[in-house]
ZAKEMI-675849 format. One record per atom (N, C-alpha, C): x, y, z. Coordinates in steps of 0.1 Angstrom, whole numbers, plus 5000, padded with zeros to 4 digits. Example, Ala and Ser with C-alpha at 12.3 -4.5 7.8 and 13.67 -1.06 7.14 Angstrom:
BEGIN
513249435078/512349555078/513249675078/512849785071/513749895071/512950005079/
END
This chain:
BEGIN
331523380233/331923490242/330623570246/329723590236/328523660239/327623580249/327623450248/326823370257/327323380271/328623390273/329223400286/328823530293/328823640285/328423770290/326923770293/326123710285/324723700288/324423620301/325123510302/325023430314/325423500327/326423580326/326923660337/325823770340/325323830330/324223930332/323023870339/322623760334/321423690340/321723650355/322923600357/323223560371/323223680380/323723800375/323723920383/322323970386/321523960376/320124000378/319423910388/319623780387/319023690397/319523710411/320823740412/321323760426/320823890431/320723990423/320124120428/318724110432/317924030424/316524010428/316423930441/317323830443/317323760456/317623850467/318623930466/319024020477/317924120480/317324170469/316224270471/315024200479/314724080476/313724010483/314023980497/315323940499/315723910513/315724040522/316224150516/316224280524/314724320527/313824310517/312424340519/311824260530/312124130530/311624040540/312124070554/313424110555/313924140568/313424270573/313224370564/312624500569/311224490573/310424400566/309024380569/308924300583/309824220586/309824140598/310024240610/310924340608/311124440618/309824530620/309124560610/307924630611/306824550618/306824420615/305824330622/306124310637/307324330641/307624310655/307124430663/306924540657/306324660665/304824650664/304224600676/302824590676/302224720681/301124760674/300424880677/299124840684/298924900696/297624860703/296424920696/295424830694/294224870687/293024830696/292224930698/291024910706/289824870697/289224750700/288124710692/286924690701/285724710696/284524690703/284124550702/284224480713/283924330713/282424320717/281624260709/280224240711/280024090714/279424060726/279223930730/277823890725/277723770719/276523720714/275723660725/274423670726/273723610737/273723460737/274023390726/274123250726/275523190729/276423280732/277823240734/277923170748/
END
């Protein structure tokens, strides 16, 4: 009986970790879709 409870607890923890990772990946993808314009100083090398 105790082994069944432990197995259920472990499976719940694994499922919650998977969901947390999936939600974090989806939210970071939305952040990556928003591109922020950045001005950079481009220096051309004389040998280019």
